[in-house]
N, CA, C and O of each residue as an XYZ file, in Angstrom:
928
protein
N     129.702     32.842    113.724
C     129.401     31.879    112.767
C     127.737     31.889    112.785
O     126.813     32.232    112.049
N     127.940     31.312    114.059
C     126.330     31.214    114.375
C     125.228     32.426    113.548
O     124.168     31.845    113.316
N     125.190     33.563    113.167
C     124.462     35.042    113.389
C     124.511     35.382    111.956
O     123.633     36.014    111.369
N     125.878     34.801    111.290
C     126.022     34.670    109.828
C     124.977     33.843    108.960
O     124.340     34.273    108.000
N     124.932     32.394    109.572
C     124.077     31.721    109.250
C     122.885     31.297    109.008
O     122.237     30.739    108.122
N     122.756     31.822    110.299
C     121.334     32.749    110.257
C     120.537     34.111    109.399
O     119.365     34.157    109.025
N     121.725     35.268    109.230
C     121.442     36.244    108.281
C     121.582     35.422    106.627
O     121.050     35.837    105.598
N     122.399     34.244    106.750
C     122.310     33.809    105.520
C     120.800     32.634    105.132
O     120.603     32.281    103.970
N     120.086     32.272    106.026
C     118.830     31.187    105.955
C     118.157     32.124    105.543
O     117.805     32.062    104.365
N     117.574     33.808    106.705
C     116.559     34.105    106.453
C     116.194     35.025    104.817
O     115.200     35.404    104.198
N     117.515     35.052    104.686
C     117.870     35.689    103.080
C     117.285     34.937    102.234
O     116.365     35.254    101.480
N     117.982     33.580    102.373
C     117.960     32.481    101.542
C     116.096     32.151    101.298
O     115.708     31.563    100.288
N     115.039     32.677    102.482
C     114.787     31.855    103.027
C     113.351     32.747    102.081
O     112.407     32.146    101.568
N     113.564     34.375    102.061
C     113.012     35.129    101.340
C     112.959     35.579    100.174
O     112.020     36.070     99.548
N     114.026     35.388     99.900
C     114.412     34.971     97.965
C     113.949     33.990     97.280
O     113.840     34.190     96.070
N     113.531     32.622     97.836
C     112.981     31.664     97.228
C     111.741     31.626     97.430
O     111.159     30.642     96.974
N     111.038     32.520     98.067
C     109.884     32.197     98.286
C     109.176     33.934     97.175
O     108.151     34.271     96.582
N     110.096     34.316     97.389
C     109.709     35.897     96.607
C     110.215     35.682     95.426
O     109.918     36.619     94.685
N     110.973     34.715     94.791
C     110.779     33.750     93.333
C     109.288     33.227     92.791
O     108.625     33.491     91.788
N     109.063     32.266     94.066
C     107.879     31.565     93.403
C     106.517     32.722     93.744
O     105.349     32.336     93.776
N     106.847     33.889     93.934
C     105.815     34.401     93.600
C     105.807     35.176     91.834
O     104.769     35.466     91.240
N     106.303     35.248     91.639
C     107.283     36.401     90.944
C     107.249     35.228     89.674
O     107.218     35.599     88.501
N     107.256     34.057     89.979
C     107.290     33.058     88.284
C     105.976     32.529     87.935
O     105.798     31.789     86.968
N     104.695     33.066     89.044
C     103.711     33.436     88.559
C     102.549     31.701     89.314
O     101.464     31.169     89.078
N     103.674     31.516     90.197
C     103.189     29.880     90.787
C     101.783     30.773     91.839
O     100.607     30.417     91.901
N     102.160     31.469     92.250
C     100.779     32.077     93.878
C      99.588     32.788     92.621
O      99.894     33.098     91.469
N      98.522     32.883     93.112
C      97.269     33.237     92.782
C      97.145     34.528     93.084
O      97.293     34.617     94.303
N      96.879     35.958     92.443
C      96.619     37.177     92.445
C      96.051     37.252     93.735
O      96.266     38.420     94.057
N      95.303     36.565     94.903
C      94.310     36.623     95.469
C      94.785     35.126     97.301
O      94.254     34.608     98.284
N      95.710     35.179     96.763
C      96.322     33.833     97.538
C      97.871     34.861     98.406
O      98.612     35.693     97.883
N      97.860     34.386     99.687
C      98.125     34.858    100.865
C      99.437     33.451    101.261
O      99.156     32.364    101.764
N     100.770     33.903    100.867
C     102.224     33.457    101.420
C     102.565     33.448    102.911
O     103.485     34.258    102.796
N     102.553     33.203    104.077
C     102.331     33.225    104.769
C     104.144     32.379    105.284
O     104.276     31.188    105.565
N     105.469     33.594    105.267
C     106.681     32.455    105.637
C     107.211     32.755    106.846
O     107.538     33.904    107.144
N     107.325     31.824    107.570
C     107.747     31.265    109.033
C     107.026     31.870    109.753
O     107.323     32.866    110.413
N     105.513     31.064    109.671
C     104.271     31.483    110.462
C     104.194     31.502    112.007
O     103.619     30.714    112.758
N     104.799     32.421    112.240
C     104.998     32.234    113.914
C     103.225     32.733    114.380
O     102.447     33.027    113.474
N     102.812     32.766    115.719
C     101.639     32.929    116.144
C     101.226     34.446    115.381
O     100.044     34.368    115.046
N     101.815     35.789    115.002
C     100.818     36.909    114.142
C     100.522     36.325    112.701
O      99.488     36.403    112.038
N     101.981     35.593    112.349
C     101.640     35.408    110.296
C     100.053     34.499    110.209
O      99.195     34.639    109.338
N     100.002     33.304    111.729
C      98.509     32.481    111.425
C      97.497     33.528    111.352
O      96.895     33.506    110.278
N      97.051     34.620    112.323
C      96.413     35.584    112.517
C      95.976     35.723    111.686
O      94.887     35.242    111.373
N      96.928     36.706    110.764
C      97.151     37.151    109.473
C      96.193     36.550    108.287
O      95.338     37.011    107.530
N      96.795     35.273    108.532
C      96.096     34.255    107.367
C      95.158     34.105    107.794
O      94.488     34.281    106.776
N      93.994     33.766    109.039
C      93.160     33.634    109.547
C      92.318     34.698    108.901
O      91.415     34.487    108.092
N      92.788     36.072    109.429
C      92.188     37.101    108.432
C      92.033     37.378    107.287
O      91.329     38.378    107.433
N      92.124     37.290    106.466
C      93.490     36.995    105.329
C      92.197     36.485    104.116
O      91.945     37.093    103.076
N      91.478     35.159    104.632
C      90.796     34.033    104.187
C      89.422     35.500    104.082
O      89.765     36.315    103.226
N      88.471     35.765    104.572
C      88.084     37.076    104.858
C      88.003     38.288    103.857
O      87.081     38.711    103.160
N      89.425     38.728    104.058
C      89.425     39.797    103.162
C      89.387     39.859    101.575
O      89.159     40.746    100.753
N      89.859     37.924    101.496
C      90.000     38.441     99.904
C      89.167     37.805     99.714
O      89.305     37.338     98.584
N      88.430     37.513    100.099
C      87.242     37.378     98.662
C      86.239     38.776     98.322
O      85.157     38.801     97.736
N      86.919     39.750     98.837
C      85.875     40.964     98.550
C      87.575     42.121     97.721
O      87.551     43.342     97.566
N      88.788     41.178     97.367
C      89.388     42.296     96.910
C      89.920     41.932     95.896
O      89.593     40.946     96.558
N      90.589     41.575     94.617
C      90.998     41.529     93.439
C      92.199     42.057     92.908
O      92.256     41.870     91.692
N      93.645     42.928     93.599
C      94.513     43.350     93.605
C      95.401     42.243     92.660
O      95.187     41.055     92.416
N      96.656     43.300     92.175
C      97.315     41.742     91.639
C      98.413     41.374     92.578
O      99.343     40.702     92.132
N      98.409     41.768     93.930
C      99.194     41.025     94.704
C     100.092     41.982     95.346
O     100.633     42.963     94.837
N     100.171     41.514     96.630
C     101.704     42.288     97.487
C     102.289     41.710     98.796
O     101.910     40.764     99.487
N     103.464     42.678     98.946
C     104.620     41.894    100.031
C     105.095     41.913    100.912
O     106.315     42.083    100.899
N     104.353     41.739    102.241
C     104.735     42.594    103.373
C     105.846     41.357    104.247
O     105.875     40.131    104.137
N     106.724     42.348    105.159
C     107.489     41.451    106.259
C     107.369     41.825    107.221
O     107.588     43.005    107.496
N     106.987     40.968    108.049
C     107.032     41.891    109.852
C     108.042     42.028    110.154
O     108.378     40.940    110.623
N     108.781     42.640    110.209
C     109.750     43.518    111.108
C     109.932     43.442    112.698
O     109.102     42.682    113.197
N     111.030     44.185    113.864
C     111.002     45.083    114.668
C     111.291     46.211    114.181
O     111.687     46.546    113.065
N     110.961     47.021    115.517
C     111.154     48.270    115.284
C     113.067     48.253    116.580
O     113.655     49.107    117.244
N     113.222     47.219    116.365
C     114.528     46.832    117.326
C     115.724     47.890    116.300
O     116.263     48.802    116.926
N     116.138     47.718    114.598
C     116.559     47.961    114.063
C     116.702     49.700    114.268
O     117.853     50.105    114.100
N     115.772     50.653    114.574
C     115.972     52.063    115.305
C     116.739     52.214    115.767
O     117.113     51.407    116.618
N     117.202     52.966    115.578
C     119.445     54.235    116.136
C     118.439     54.507    117.417
O     119.287     53.818    117.983
N     117.282     54.896    118.619
C     117.631     54.857    118.928
C     117.173     54.872    120.201
O     116.139     54.235    120.398
N     117.865     55.650    121.479
C     118.133     55.123    122.670
C     117.727     56.205    123.582
O     117.074     57.111    123.065
N     117.990     56.287    124.853
C     117.749     57.383    125.725
C     116.439     57.748    126.265
O     116.117     58.770    126.871
N     115.761     56.753    125.945
C     113.818     56.835    125.703
C     113.650     58.100    124.793
O     112.634     58.794    124.850
N     114.702     58.365    123.945
C     114.022     59.765    123.188
C     113.293     59.083    121.980
O     113.190     57.867    121.816
N     112.784     60.113    121.126
C     111.523     60.379    120.125
C     112.081     59.090    118.919
O     113.285     58.848    118.828
N     110.858     58.202    117.891
C     111.861     57.883    117.123
C     110.589     57.806    116.743
O     109.606     57.721    117.479
N     110.634     57.845    115.236
C     109.590     57.356    114.226
C     110.328     56.807    112.839
O     111.500     56.460    112.690
N     109.048     56.857    111.706
C     109.271     55.869    110.089
C     110.686     56.222    109.446
O     111.402     55.598    108.662
N     110.838     57.640    110.167
C     112.145     58.171    109.192
C     113.708     58.590    110.565
O     114.714     59.293    110.476
N     113.338     58.028    111.279
C     114.383     57.979    112.210
C     115.574     56.883    111.382
O     115.314     55.931    110.646
N     117.033     57.449    111.839
C     118.344     56.080    111.016
C     117.729     55.273    112.150
O     117.230     55.378    113.271
N     118.050     54.429    111.222
C     118.708     52.718    111.753
C     119.960     52.639    112.323
O     120.846     53.430    112.000
N     120.153     51.628    113.267
C     121.400     50.297    113.414
C     122.264     49.972    112.491
O     122.056     48.872    111.980
N     123.550     50.810    111.941
C     124.371     50.654    110.660
C     125.010     49.131    110.861
O     125.349     48.648    111.941
N     125.082     48.567    109.711
C     125.155     47.345    109.239
C     126.186     46.929    110.121
O     126.650     47.968    110.590
N     127.009     45.584    110.765
C     128.174     45.724    111.595
C     127.567     45.764    112.679
O     127.179     44.690    113.141
N     127.371     46.676    113.215
C     127.497     46.659    114.666
C     126.517     45.602    115.910
O     126.664     45.487    117.127
N     125.514     44.956    114.952
C     124.933     44.576    116.645
C     124.158     43.504    115.446
O     123.579     43.913    114.439
N     124.320     42.036    115.850
C     124.426     40.498    114.576
C     123.015     40.775    114.893
O     122.382     40.969    113.855
N     121.937     40.908    116.494
C     120.840     41.038    116.146
C     120.438     41.293    114.717
O     120.273     40.599    113.714
N     120.286     43.410    115.233
C     119.558     43.779    113.592
C     120.039     44.089    112.230
O     119.601     44.680    111.243
N     121.172     43.423    112.587
C     122.229     42.974    110.865
C     120.835     41.779    109.876
O     120.629     41.651    108.669
N     120.028     40.996    111.336
C     119.307     39.286    110.563
C     119.048     40.806    110.213
O     119.779     41.349    109.385
N     117.954     41.554    110.866
C     116.839     42.030    110.022
C     116.945     42.955    109.114
O     116.239     42.871    108.109
N     117.980     44.185    109.304
C     118.192     44.471    107.915
C     118.157     44.412    106.440
O     117.768     45.054    105.465
N     118.983     42.912    106.890
C     119.573     42.142    105.471
C     118.287     41.789    105.083
O     118.038     41.785    103.877
N     117.113     41.384    106.177
C     116.423     39.864    105.530
C     115.295     41.810    104.483
O     114.927     41.992    103.323
N     115.206     42.777    105.867
C     114.466     43.751    104.727
C     114.669     44.244    103.732
O     113.802     44.644    102.954
N     116.167     44.317    103.540
C     116.554     44.613    101.828
C     116.335     43.589    101.080
O     116.464     43.787     99.872
N     115.950     42.217    101.529
C     115.684     41.276    100.226
C     114.316     41.775     99.863
O     113.876     41.810     98.714
N     113.559     42.232    101.157
C     112.019     42.352    100.288
C     112.195     43.724     99.782
O     111.883     43.881     98.602
N     112.461     44.353    100.177
C     112.330     45.919     99.456
C     113.070     45.680     98.554
O     112.502     46.381     97.716
N     114.280     45.054     97.782
C     114.176     45.014     97.208
C     113.487     44.249     95.418
O     113.539     44.452     94.205
N     113.050     43.561     96.181
C     112.109     42.735     95.384
C     110.692     43.389     95.252
O     109.628     42.979     94.789
N     111.048     44.457     95.785
C     109.549     45.674     96.151
C     108.273     44.867     97.130
O     107.061     45.028     96.982
N     108.746     44.249     97.835
C     107.916     44.115     98.881
C     108.210     45.314    100.156
O     109.111     46.149    100.073
N     107.375     45.215    101.181
C     107.042     46.413    101.961
C     107.583     45.716    103.313
O     107.903     44.533    103.203
N     107.723     46.339    104.599
C     108.211     45.907    105.578
C     107.040     47.173    106.684
O     106.596     48.309    106.517
N     106.964     46.135    107.756
C     106.284     46.347    109.125
C     107.252     46.243    109.715
O     108.180     45.439    109.634
N     106.982     47.435    110.613
C     108.488     47.317    112.132
C     107.549     47.576    113.224
O     107.090     48.636    113.651
N     107.350     46.218    113.616
C     106.161     46.402    114.971
C     106.931     46.328    115.484
O     107.917     45.675    115.139
N     106.748     47.391    117.242
C     106.833     47.521    118.949
C     106.620     46.207    119.104
O     106.550     45.365    118.208
N     106.482     45.996    120.668
C     105.969     44.769    121.328
C     104.887     44.187    121.325
O     103.814     44.420    121.882
N     105.268     43.336    120.597
C     103.461     42.262    120.913
C     102.895     41.408    122.086
O     103.437     40.503    122.722
N     101.703     41.928    122.188
C     101.274     41.561    123.943
C      99.085     41.679    122.815
O      98.507     42.338    121.951
N      98.818     40.321    123.914
C      97.522     39.982    124.401
C      97.239     39.703    125.848
O      98.151     40.063    126.593
N      96.161     39.129    126.452
C      95.984     39.028    127.669
C      97.131     37.679    128.210
O      97.940     37.933    129.102
N      97.100     36.721    127.773
C      98.361     36.067    127.949
C      99.690     35.697    127.193
O     100.442     34.743    127.392
N      99.774     36.756    126.233
C     101.272     36.684    125.840
C     101.426     37.939    125.829
O     100.574     38.827    125.782
N     103.055     38.022    125.893
C     103.971     39.851    126.333
C     104.725     39.829    127.259
O     104.834     39.019    128.179
N     105.379     40.925    126.975
C     106.150     41.543    128.541
C     106.011     41.037    129.663
O     106.730     40.221    130.239
N     104.398     41.879    130.215
C     103.864     41.436    130.982
C     104.069     40.353    131.675
O     104.643     40.243    132.759
N     103.195     38.911    130.494
C     102.736     37.639    131.336
C     104.738     37.802    131.561
O     105.093     37.907    132.735
N     105.805     37.812    130.547
C     106.962     36.834    131.604
C     107.419     37.325    132.610
O     108.047     36.691    133.459
N     107.122     38.727    132.656
C     107.652     39.430    134.331
C     106.819     38.445    135.530
O     107.165     37.699    136.446
N     105.984     38.751    135.145
C     104.677     38.317    136.888
C     105.289     36.793    136.687
O     105.411     36.083    137.686
N     105.704     36.259    135.275
C     105.951     34.786    135.821
C     107.173     34.668    136.550
O     107.197     33.631    137.212
N     108.428     35.535    136.681
C     109.382     36.016    137.227
C     109.815     36.295    138.488
O     110.834     35.869    139.032
N     108.957     37.058    138.941
C     108.429     38.002    140.221
C     108.993     39.169    140.286
O     108.625     40.283    140.659
N     110.649     38.403    139.549
C     111.477     39.823    140.270
C     111.839     39.572    139.119
O     111.742     38.466    138.587
N     112.726     41.525    138.132
C     113.452     41.184    136.874
C     114.312     41.673    136.917
O     114.021     42.816    137.269
N     115.554     41.577    136.755
C     117.044     42.176    136.969
C     116.894     43.689    135.651
O     117.880     43.851    134.932
N     115.867     44.504    135.487
C     115.891     45.255    134.698
C     115.937     46.639    135.019
O     116.471     46.326    136.083
N     115.885     47.703    135.080
C     115.255     49.217    134.914
C     114.218     48.709    134.504
O     113.987     47.871    133.632
N     113.160     49.678    135.685
C     111.825     50.338    135.319
C     111.752     51.071    134.976
O     110.627     51.481    135.263
N     112.538     52.143    134.078
C     112.285     53.566    133.678
C     112.015     53.002    132.038
O     111.108     53.415    131.316
N     113.198     51.799    131.599
C     112.990     52.068    130.413
C     111.714     51.913    129.994
O     110.875     51.277    130.633
N     111.433     52.665    128.556
C     110.113     53.022    127.604
C     110.123     51.674    126.903
O     111.281     51.254    126.885
N     109.107     50.670    126.204
C     108.414     49.757    125.752
C     106.968     50.590    125.070
O     105.921     51.028    125.549
N     107.701     50.508    123.429
C     106.541     50.203    123.009
C     105.132     48.761    122.872
O     105.072     47.822    123.665
N     104.560     48.884    122.172
C     103.395     48.303    122.248
C     102.982     47.815    121.155
O     103.816     48.129    120.306
N     102.030     47.127    120.618
C     100.890     46.695    119.819
C     100.547     45.424    120.379
O     101.185     44.532    120.937
N      98.881     45.675    119.940
C      98.056     44.156    120.584
C      97.931     44.178    119.568
O      97.770     45.049    118.714
N      98.056     42.329    119.624
C      98.159     40.659    118.444
C      97.132     41.738    116.807
O      97.319     42.131    115.656
N      96.223     41.713    117.769
C      95.055     42.504    117.344
C      95.082     43.423    116.247
O      94.650     43.139    115.130
N      95.572     44.486    116.550
C      95.786     45.860    115.736
C      97.368     45.538    115.278
O      97.798     46.616    114.866
N      98.389     44.551    115.174
C      99.049     43.919    114.060
C      98.660     43.287    112.841
O      99.154     43.534    111.741
N      97.748     42.453    113.080
C      97.414     42.102    112.003
C      96.046     42.328    110.950
O      95.745     41.845    109.859
N      95.140     43.703    112.230
C      94.600     44.722    110.953
C      95.133     45.727    109.717
O      94.617     46.158    108.686
N      96.785     45.909    110.541
C      97.443     46.975    110.351
C      98.450     46.189    109.127
O      98.973     46.788    108.187
N      98.571     44.667    109.411
C      99.206     44.007    108.445
C      98.308     43.896    107.064
O      98.952     43.884    106.015
N      96.931     43.819    106.989
C      96.057     43.071    106.074
C      95.995     44.236    105.714
O      95.873     44.130    104.494
N      95.998     45.648    106.037
C      95.517     47.521    105.829
C      96.528     47.436    104.638
O      96.261     47.764    103.482
N      97.605     46.999    105.035
C      99.490     47.278    104.024
C      99.230     46.970    103.305
O      98.803     47.651    102.372
N      99.410     44.935    103.338
C      98.373     44.429    101.998
C      97.653     45.271    100.788
O      98.203     46.049    100.008
N      96.766     45.033    100.827
C      95.689     45.676    100.896
C      95.831     46.863    100.146
O      94.939     47.151     99.348
N      96.796     47.584    100.277
C      97.006     48.675     99.352
C      97.709     48.893     98.628
O      97.701     49.902     97.923
N      99.376     47.053     98.574
C      99.329     46.754     97.157
C     100.200     48.344     97.334
O      99.722     49.216     96.608
N     101.396     48.789     98.205
C     102.046     49.010     97.609
C     103.626     48.320     97.638
O     103.926     47.126     97.629
N     104.704     49.783     97.683
C     106.216     49.107     96.871
C     106.910     49.235     97.185
O     107.156     50.437     97.081
N     107.826     48.625     97.746
C     109.004     49.438     98.706
C     108.735     50.169     99.626
O     109.159     51.253     99.223
N     108.341     50.320    100.546
C     107.519     51.052    101.477
C     108.505     50.326    103.069
O     109.286     49.374    103.056
N     108.020     51.337    104.492
C     108.445     50.520    105.531
C     107.490     51.449    106.056
O     107.108     52.427    105.413
N     106.864     51.001    107.880
C     105.719     51.434    107.434
C     105.965     50.537    109.168
O     106.376     49.399    109.393
N     105.438     51.807    110.282
C     105.700     51.291    111.853
C     104.405     50.649    112.058
O     103.381     50.727    111.379
N     104.544     50.285    112.658
C     102.931     49.614    113.541
C     103.469     49.626    115.111
O     104.374     48.888    115.498
N     102.661     50.730    116.087
C     102.727     50.714    116.998
C     101.395     50.739    117.765
O     100.540     49.974    117.318
N     100.934     51.751    119.240
C     100.623     51.934    119.644
C     100.022     53.200    119.900
O      98.890     53.376    120.349
N     101.152     54.380    119.472
C     101.800     55.163    119.854
C     101.289     55.652    121.488
O     100.601     56.666    121.610
N     101.621     54.983    122.476
C     101.624     54.936    123.986
C     102.862     54.616    124.396
O     102.847     53.586    125.070
N     103.860     55.057    124.267
C     104.681     54.912    125.000
C     104.894     54.295    126.965
O     104.820     55.033    127.948
N     105.122     52.981    126.964
C     105.371     53.040    128.336
C     106.435     52.440    129.315
O     107.143     51.478    129.018
N     106.469     52.943    130.223
C     108.290     52.581    131.322
C     108.006     51.311    131.401
O     107.157     50.895    130.613
N     108.509     50.537    132.177
C     108.275     49.550    132.128
C     107.663     48.977    133.678
O     107.307     47.798    133.684
N     107.542     49.692    134.866
C     106.584     50.602    135.907
C     106.008     50.394    135.656
O     105.355     49.388    135.932
N     105.785     51.346    134.809
C     104.536     51.616    134.244
C     103.258     50.401    133.932
O     102.167     49.998    134.336
N     104.217     50.208    132.998
C     102.979     48.660    132.393
C     102.926     47.627    133.778
O     101.819     47.099    133.882
N     103.934     47.222    134.902
C     102.918     46.989    135.508
C     102.295     47.518    136.793
O     102.287     47.053    137.933
N     101.968     48.218    136.465
C     101.390     49.273    137.632
C      99.953     49.239    137.747
O      99.186     49.084    138.697
N      99.754     49.497    136.059
C      98.938     49.067    134.630
C      97.931     47.626    135.164
O      96.733     47.531    135.429
N      99.241     46.467    135.164
C      98.752     44.673    135.046
C      97.852     45.091    136.991
O      96.649     44.890    137.152
N      98.557     45.518    137.889
C      98.152     45.226    139.485
C      96.847     45.899    139.413
O      95.681     45.506    139.450
N      97.419     47.032    139.300
C      95.789     47.797    138.797
C      94.263     47.434    137.932
O      93.189     48.030    138.015
N      94.524     46.588    137.343
C      93.447     45.846    136.644
C      93.331     45.070    137.573
O      92.305     45.418    138.158
N      94.005     43.747    138.347
C      93.126     43.132    139.045
C      92.377     41.958    138.256
O      91.325     41.406    138.581
N      93.403     41.649    136.831
C      93.166     41.136    136.529
C      94.139     39.843    136.275
O      93.868     39.029    135.392
N      94.938     39.754    136.858
C      96.089     38.360    137.074
C      96.007     37.982    138.627
O      95.774     38.667    139.623
N      96.278     36.689    138.451
C      96.209     35.960    139.940
C      97.790     36.560    140.564
O      97.934     36.985    141.710
N      98.867     36.478    139.548
C     100.169     36.347    140.196
C     100.949     37.558    141.006
O     101.559     36.786    141.746
N     101.292     38.549    141.334
C     101.792     38.861    142.049
C     103.682     39.649    141.329
O     104.746     39.075    141.561
N     103.610     40.543    140.777
C     104.724     41.321    140.459
C     105.712     41.381    141.111
O     104.970     41.872    141.963
N     107.009     41.371    141.741
C     108.176     41.973    143.030
C     108.227     43.306    142.503
O     107.645     44.090    143.252
N     108.722     43.850    141.470
C     109.518     44.591    140.915
C     111.113     44.329    139.796
O     111.544     43.301    139.273
N     111.439     45.224    139.785
C     112.583     45.563    139.068
C     113.878     45.868    139.771
O     113.704     46.842    140.504
N     115.283     45.347    139.839
C     116.315     45.147    140.759
C     117.375     46.405    139.779
O     118.182     47.102    140.395
N     117.271     46.487    138.788
C     118.154     46.056    137.650
C     118.872     48.158    137.393
O     118.060     49.053    137.163
N     119.805     48.329    137.467
C     120.179     49.909    137.452
C     120.958     50.535    135.991
O     120.751     51.505    135.262
N     121.628     49.778    136.007
C     122.910     50.231    134.388
C     122.043     49.241    133.133
O     122.911     48.405    132.879
N     121.128     48.981    132.457
C     120.552     48.016    131.222
C     120.580     49.560    130.574
O     121.005     50.657    130.937
N     119.892     49.024    129.424
C     120.059     50.489    128.666
C     118.570     51.104    128.344
O     117.551     50.461    128.095
N     118.707     52.344    128.410
C     116.852     52.514    127.589
C     116.293     52.298    126.969
O     116.528     51.195    126.474
N     115.182     52.987    126.446
C     114.527     52.503    124.716
C     114.030     53.588    124.330
O     114.607     54.614    124.689
N     112.864     53.693    123.520
C     112.528     55.017    122.921
C     111.238     55.189    122.212
O     110.497     54.332    121.731
N     111.149     56.251    122.242
C     109.146     56.343    122.104
C     108.792     55.984    120.840
O     109.494     56.607    120.044
N     108.028     55.269    120.304
C     107.989     55.092    118.560
C     106.974     56.182    118.818
O     106.501     56.398    119.933
N     106.731     56.718    117.953
C     105.385     57.066    116.351
C     105.245     56.830    115.485
O     106.157     56.803    114.659
N     103.816     56.485    115.179
C     103.231     56.323    114.263
C     102.772     56.841    112.972
O     102.731     56.264    111.886
N     102.424     58.064    113.295
C     101.430     58.705    112.399
C     101.796     58.809    111.524
O     101.593     60.020    111.611
N     102.214     58.714    110.593
C     102.688     59.085    109.082
C     102.024     58.112    108.636
O     101.211     58.279    107.727
N     102.325     56.511    109.384
C     102.141     55.667    108.874
C     100.298     55.497    108.684
O      99.665     55.561    107.630
N      99.641     55.216    110.411
C      98.532     55.026    110.637
C      98.009     57.096    109.278
O      96.780     57.073    109.208
N      98.173     57.506    109.027
C      97.913     58.400    107.788
C      97.659     57.959    107.030
O      96.472     57.847    106.722
N      99.231     57.178    105.890
C      98.719     56.819    105.132
C      98.326     55.901    104.703
O      97.814     55.932    103.584
N      98.402     54.896    105.325
C      97.585     53.412    105.758
C      95.854     53.900    105.868
O      94.910     53.150    105.618
N      95.775     55.009    106.205
C      94.498     54.816    107.041
C      93.572     54.346    107.531
O      92.352     54.486    107.445
N      94.948     53.138    108.639
C      94.716     52.765    110.058
C      94.970     53.385    111.467
O      95.662     54.387    111.650
N      94.339     52.688    112.429
C      94.337     53.245    113.627
C      94.288     51.632    114.951
O      93.629     50.632    114.669
N      94.783     51.698    115.760
C      94.408     50.296    117.072
C      93.430     50.390    117.074
O      92.869     51.485    117.107
N      92.867     49.338    117.040
C      91.284     49.125    117.995
C      92.156     49.280    119.871
O      91.236     49.315    120.689
N      92.667     49.312    120.134
C      93.398     48.863    121.721
C      94.448     50.191    121.368
O      95.616     50.127    120.984
N      93.680     51.311    121.615
C      95.244     52.779    121.235
C      96.350     53.243    122.642
O      97.097     54.205    122.819
N      95.969     51.908    123.553
C      96.364     52.060    124.661
C      96.860     50.821    125.614
O      96.116     49.866    125.390
N      97.687     50.549    126.435
C      97.687     49.404    127.104
C      96.752     49.193    127.776
O      95.886     48.327    127.650
N      96.916     50.228    128.776
C      95.308     51.060    130.010
C      94.059     50.639    129.393
O      93.282     49.870    129.958
N      93.828     51.210    128.064
C      92.780     50.464    128.175
C      92.953     49.609    127.292
O      92.080     49.894    126.473
N      93.546     48.672    126.876
C      93.243     47.213    126.673
C      92.648     46.353    128.122
O      91.604     45.717    128.258
N      93.603     46.583    128.967
C      92.937     46.173    130.514
C      92.331     46.835    131.075
O      92.481     46.673    132.286
N      91.197     48.068    130.636
C      90.133     48.462    131.589
C      90.448     49.269    131.838
O      89.642     50.147    131.531
N      91.904     49.890    132.641
C      91.813     51.128    134.222
C      92.839     52.067    133.511
O      93.843     51.986    132.803
N      91.899     53.155    134.182
C      92.480     54.448    133.802
C      94.013     54.960    134.569
O      94.134     54.973    135.794
N      95.178     55.388    133.571
C      96.642     55.347    133.621
C      96.579     56.276    135.541
O      97.625     56.520    136.143
């Protein structure tokens, strides 16, 4: 019941806000952020500078997750990979149903990989835990918050309709590789002890070359290692 209510709430909010846009209550250079989390606030801050020089008719973007892609066992995955069928996972059902509402209204979707910055992200959580019951060889995909912001703004400025894009740095890493880089950087006071899991699922290797080419965008931080200033 909880998951179905969450789906209903998500799609209802998207529907109501899209109706407001279509009713003309929004100006052509206004930015409406629904559910403004940390990323949404960053996009809003950037948009206040970008809007000064943009005179488009308006666009709508929903920031989703790469979780719906039906890829496991650390295999390759891109914008055209199949998604998890509705009904298999309550988590992906919520995202896919919200995405569908946006697409039906002519909006666009960007499916983002794992967001991070120096003090936010999986690496910070694992450092706080010390020991984590996950397998170390699970592949993760990352995108820095600043890059997620710049990609989102770039998509909005393209004024496209009904499209799905993928946001990642094209540099997948295993959990162990991520924490080895954290240790090597010397920038964190806490020490990570290790991963102890063996049976949890593997991940996927995301590639968004298609998105980068069409949008004309590339990440400021093309890898987690470069962000930390260390070699792999």
